[in-house]
N, C-alpha and C positions, 0 to 999 in steps of 0.2 A: 187803638181800643175803641170799640163802638160806643155810641151814646148810651145804648141800653145797658151794656156791661158797666159803664162808668156809673150810671145811676144805681145799679145793683150794689156795686162796691161801696158807694157813698152811704147807702142805706144800712149796710151791715156794720158800718163803723159805730152805730148806736148800740149794738148788742151788748158790749161790756157794761155800759152804764144803765141800760134800760131793762135787760132781760136775762143776763147771763146766769144769775143765781137760780132762776126758776125754769130756765129753758130745758126742754127735753133733749135727749140725745138725737142727733139727726144723721147718724152714720148710715150710709147707703151700701148695702151688700147687693151689688148688681147680679152677681152669680156666685156660685160656691167658691170661685177663685178670685173674682174681681171685687175690690172695695174702693169706694170713693169717700173722701172726707176732707177735712181741712181744719182751720182754726181762725178765730178772731182774737187779737190780743191788744191790751191796753198797756201803757207804761207810765210810771211816775218817776220824774227826775227832780232831785233836790240838791242844789249847790248854792249855799248861802253866800259864798264869796263872789259869785257871779250873778247873784239875785235871780236864780233860776228855781222855780217851783212849778212844775208842769205835770198835769195828769191829763192824758189824752190818748187817742188812738195810736197804736204802734204799727201793726201789720195785719193783713189777712192773707191766708194762703190756702190753696186747694191742692189735694193730694189724690193720687191713684196708686194702688198696689195690686199686683197680680201674683198669685202663688199657686203652683201645681207641682206635681211630682217631677216635672221636667222644666217647664217654662216658668220664669219669674220676671218681675219688672217693677219699677217704681218711677213716679214722677211727682214733682212738687213745684208749684209756681207761686211767687210772692208779689204782693201789692203794697206799696208805700205811698206817702204823700199827704200834703195838706197840713198835717199836724207836726209838732216838734219831734225831731230836729229838721223836718222837711217842710217847715212852715212857709218856705219861699216858693212852694208849688201850690197851685190852685185846687187840685183835686186828688183824691185817693186814686191811685193808678197812674199818676204822672210819672212815678218811679215804679218799675216792675221788671222782674227778671226770673229766670228759672234757677232753682236750686239743684234739681236733679231731673234726669229723663233718660232712663236706660232700660234695656231688656236683657234677659239672661237665660242661660240654659244649664240645667243640672245634668251632668253626665252620669253621676251617681251621688250618693249621700256625701262623698268626700271631695268631689270636684265640680266646679261650676265656673262659668265665664259670664262677664257683664260687658255689654257694648253700649256706648252712648255717653251721656254726661253723668259720670259717676265719681264717687269719692276716691281720691288718690290714696293708696295704702302706705302712709308714711307715719312712723312713730306710734304713739298711743292712739288707739282707735275707740270710738269715733272722734273723741275730743281729747285735748291735752289736760284733762282734769275734770272736776265736778261742776265748774261754774257755768252759769248761763251766759255771762258776758264774754266768756272765753279768755284765753291768755294772749300774751304778746306774740305767740306763735301764729295766731290767726292773722294779725295785721302785717306780718313779714312773709305771709304766703305759704305757710307750712301746715297749719292746723285747719281742719274742716275745709280742705281744698278739693274742689271738684273740677275736673277737666274732661274733654271729649276724647274718648279712646276706648281701649279694650283692657279688661282686667281679668286675670286668671287666679282662682283661689283653690288651694288644695290643702286638705286636712289629713295628716297621716299620723295616727297615734297622738302623741303630745305635741307634734310639730305642726305649725301652720305656715304655709308659704303663700304669699300674695305678690304677684308681679304684674306690671302693666306697661302699656305703651299708649301715650296720649299725644294725638296729633296737634292739639291746640287747647287753649283755655276755653272757658264757657263762652257761648255766643253772647254778644252785647244785647242787653235788654233795652228798656227805655229809661231816660233820665235827662238830667241837665249837664252831665259830666261824661268824660271818657271812661269813668269807672262804674259803668252800669252793669255790675255783676254781683252775684251773691258772695263768691269767694274773693279773697284778696289776690289779685293776679297782676303780672307784669303788664303795664299799660302805657299808652301815650299820655304824657303830662298835659294837663289843662294849662291855660295861660297864667293862672294864678300861682303855679308852682315854680318858684325860683330854682334855677339849676336843674330843671326837670329834663327827662330824657324820653325818647320814643323808641322803645324796644318791643318786639313781639316774641313771645315764648313759643317754641315749636319742638316737636319730637321729644317729649319727656319720657324717659325710661325710669322706672322705679321698681325696687325689690324690697320686700319686707319679710323677714323670717323671725318667727317667734316660737318659743317653747313653753308649754305649761309644766309646772312642777309644784311640789309640796315641800315646804320647809317647816317642820314642826307642825304647829296649828295653822300655819299660813298656807293658803293656795295662792299661787303667783304665776306671773308670766314675765319672761325676759325676752327682749327682742332687739334686732338690729335692722335699720332701714337705710337705703341709699337712693338718691335721686339725681338725675343728670338730664339737662335739656339744653337746647340751643337758644341763644338770645340774638335775634336778628335785628340789628339797628336800622331803622328806616331812614335815617339821615346819612349815615356813612355807607350803608349797604354792606357792612362787615358783620361777621358772625362771632359772637362771644359765647360764653358758657355759663350755666348755673349748675352748681353742684351742692348737694346737701347730704349729710350723714347724721344718723341719730342712733342712740342706744336708749332703751327704756326699761322700766320695771313697773309692774302693777301687782299689788299684793292685797289680799283680803283675808281678814280674820274676824269672823262673826260680823258685828256691826261696823268694825273698823276697816278703812280702806286707805291705801297709800299708793300714790303714783309719782314716779320720778322719771325725768328725761333730761338728757343733754344732747344738743344738736349743734352742728357746725354748718353754716351756710356761706358759700363762697361763690360770688358772681364776678365774672370778668367781662363786663360789657365793652362794646366798642363805640362808646359815645363820642361825639365830636368834641366835647369838652372833657370834664373830669369823669373818670371811671369809678370814682368813690361812691357814686349814688346810682340807684336804679329806681325809676318811678313805678309804683304799684297803684292799683285802684280797686275800688269796691264800694258798694252801698252809696253810689252817686258822689264819689269823691276820688281825687288822686293825690298822692303824696310820695315823698322820697324815702327810700330805705337804704341804709348803709350796705355797700356791696359785700362786705365781709364782717362776720361776727359770730358769736356763740350764743345760743339760746339755752337757758336753764329753766326747768319747771319742777316745782315740788307741790304736791297736793295731799292734804290729809282730810279725811271725811269720816263721819259717824252717822249711821242710820238708826233713827229712833223708832222702835217698834210700837205697835198699838194704834188705837184710834182715840181721838180726843174731841172735846166740845160736842157732846151728844153724837159722837161717832161721825162728825162731819169733816174732821181733820185727820189725815192719814199720810203715810209715806214721807214722814218728816226726815230730812237729811240736813246735817250741819257740815260745813266745810270751810277750809282755809286753803288758799292757793297763792303761790308766789311764782312770778316769772320775771326773767331779766334777759335783755338783749345787750350783750357786751360787745361793742363794735371794735374792730381791729385798728381802725384809724385813731391815732393817739389823740387828736383834737376833737374826736366825736364823743359825746357824753353818753353814758350808759342809760338805757331806758329800763324802767322797773315798774312792775304792777303787782299790787297786793289786793286780794279779794277775800273778804270774810262774808259768808252768806248762809242762807238756808233756803231750801225748796220744800214744798209740800202740796198736797191736794186738799182743797176745800170744796166739798161736795163735787160739783162738776168742773170746778176751776183748778188750774195748776198755777201756782204762784212761786216766784223766785224773788227774794229780797237780798240785795248785796250792797255792802259798803266797799267802795272803790277808792283805792289809795295809790296814786301813781306819780312817777317822776319821769319827765321827758316822754310822756305818753300822749299820743295824739288825740285820744278819746277821753281823757280825764282832766278835769280842772282848768281847761282853757289853755293848756300848753300848746305850742305851735303845731297845728294840724299837719302842715306840709313838711316840716323839718324835724320833728321830734325823734323820728326813727332813723334819721341820718345824723346831722351834726348835733342835734339836740334842740330842746325847746326852752322853757323857762328855767330848767335845771332846779326846780323847787318841788317839794312834795305837795301834791294837790289831792283833794278828796271830794267825793260826792256820794250820794245815795241813789240807788237805782232799784226799781221794782218792776217786774213784768207779770201781768195777770192774763192768763190765756183760757179761753173756752174752746175746747177741742171737740170736733164732731166727726 
């Protein structure tokens, strides 16, 4: 990254504290079809058990979208660093990576194709629930997953078909770890990961079929997804497999929303040691995930209508989310995550506040980062509070 860009990124980290409430919208419509934008976000972390109380810069990202009757596309690039939990880096931008970068073509209103770094169509879309922090599905590599390939989408009446072929995961960005990507993907383990592995995921095939329906006063979607890929071990040079299957339900009745999902992930790596673990990475870290297990997700939400506090607060949403990763190996401890939260807009800011409660969760309460999703961590319920404040332009 150039010195000029580095200085620019360091400057915009001051926006959340110094000018976000009064800053005018800076969205740039380059043409009738092309828009450029982005966001600057701050975060607050509070964990009294670990004596953590931090309010600082979270991330900055830049976006581009293109929309016409035929050609479409989107790109997003993220910058992290310097502030908690990346205080070990010197500058904003020391950790950076692409979230998406794809172009697409609409054959007609019902059919389109996307090529490039785009979201893999698996399970509930675009996320496995209402939370900002996301579910355990994210850290085991199924939720909010982007890879490099081609995706085809077809809408026919109440049926939606999405199918894709992905040659490889996202390109590595910059960071201090082998996990310098936005999505949680199969990675080479860093030295600090005990019993780590070195696999590369290639040739991912995925199919998602969903049907919209009405049940009484509820509008709903039910769906089935399947994923299969090759796991190429870089030590043994043997090829294993990664397979996943999910069923999901999404329901809406006025302000109420329900999302349910059950998924099975089964990996058969060809590691030189144990095949019970596969190393994943993302957000500048790598960690082990159990090769086989079931993921369960349940999400309940309620949208509060109207505007409040002199019409400055709107779009209030309350939600509760539970996710569990139940591993097949008898000696491996189940990972669980509960999130109670709310999101809303405050003038030009978008804010999410969440209470995180987890057991054997690598991201909550200081349980083992590298082993919680495999053999397990502290095996105790831990909690903390998380808030994200974003100014989007």
